[in-house]
N, C-alpha and C positions, 0 to 999 in steps of 0.2 A: 630265681630258684635257690633254695637252701641246700647247701652241701655240708653235711656234718663231717667234721674231722675226727669225731669220736664215734665209735661203734655204739649203737643204742643198747646193746647188751652190757657194755661197760658202764653206761649211765645207769642201767637198772641195778647193777651191782652196787654202785655208789648209793642209789636210792635205798636199797636194802640196808646198807651199812649206816646210812644217815638215820633211818627209822629205828634201827637197833640202838643207836646212840641217843636219839631223842627220847626213847622209852625209858632210859635210865633215870634214876631218882637219887637224890642225896641219901647217904647212909643214915640209918636210924641208930639210936643209941644201943650198942650191943649189950650194955649192962642193964637194959630195961626189964629183963626177965621175960620178955615176949616169947611166946611159943610159935615156932614157924607154922605149925599146922593151923593154929588159931588165926594167924596172919595170912592165911591162904597162900603161903609160900611166895609172897611178894618180894622177898629178899633177892630173888634173881634179877629184879629190876633195879637194885641198888648199884650205884656207881662206886666201885671200890678201887683201891690201889692195884689190886690184882687183875682188874678187868682191863683188857686191852682193846676194847671196842673203839674208843676214840683214837688211839694210836694207829690201829689198823686202817681206820678211815683216813686219817691224815696221810699215812704212807701210801695208800691207794691213789690219792689225789696227787701227792708229790711225785709218784712214779709215772705220772702221765707226762707226755711231751707238751710243749707250749700250746700248740693248736688244740689239743684235747682239753687242757685246763681252761683256755679261753672259751671254748664251746660250752663247757660245763657252767661257767659263770654266766654266759649268755642265756643258756637254757633256764638257769635259776631266775634271772631277771625277767625273762618272758613268763615263766611260771608264776611269779609274784605280781605280774601285771605292770612292771616298769616299762616294758616294751611289748609290742605285738609281734607275731611271727613275720608280718610284712615289713617290720623294721629290723629284721635280722642283721643286715649289713651294717646299719648304724649301731646297733647294740653290740655287735661283735667288734667293731672298730673301737668302741668305747671300752669294752672289756680288755681288748688288746692293749690299749693305752694305759689302762689301770693295772695291768698285770705286774706282779712283783713276786718276790720270794715268799710271800705270806698268803698266797692264794688259797692254800689248803685251810689255813686258819680262818681266813675270811669266810670261806664257804661253810665251814663247820660252826661258825658263829651265827649263821642264819637259823633261827629257831625252828623253822619248818622246811629245812633244806630238802628232805625227801619228797614232801608234797610239791614244793616249787619245781624240783627237777622233773617229777612225774608229769605235772601239768604242762611244763615247758616242752618236754619231749612229745607229749601227746599233741600239743598245739602245732608243733613244727611238723610232725608226721602228717597230721590232718591237713595242714597247709600245703605240704608237698603233694598229697593225694589230690587235693582240689586243683592244683596247678597242672597235674598230670592229666586231669579230665578235660582241660580246656583245649 
């Protein structure tokens, strides 16, 4: 049976932050004479120095305890298909062995972190529900 050390709502908060960060795009040339209305206001999706989305995501992950960070990595690995929910113990042991002070940076380097976490969380919850029915 899988016992999460992290509250699923906390995972969902990280998913939202990861998706906000993933939606960001490199800044366009501010001297281009482009009109924001003509550009359909896509500037809100530009990654700028004043945007704290990335830093907020890093701090949220760094603020977690060891078990929560390890669970987050494990959920990401399950979500991307590296492990199945049935391999939770093995995946978590590997995540624990790999844990270091750069876990937040590792997770935010995953290009589809929000999707991986959502898929991993859904798979784990579904697996728990199936085990509970047996």
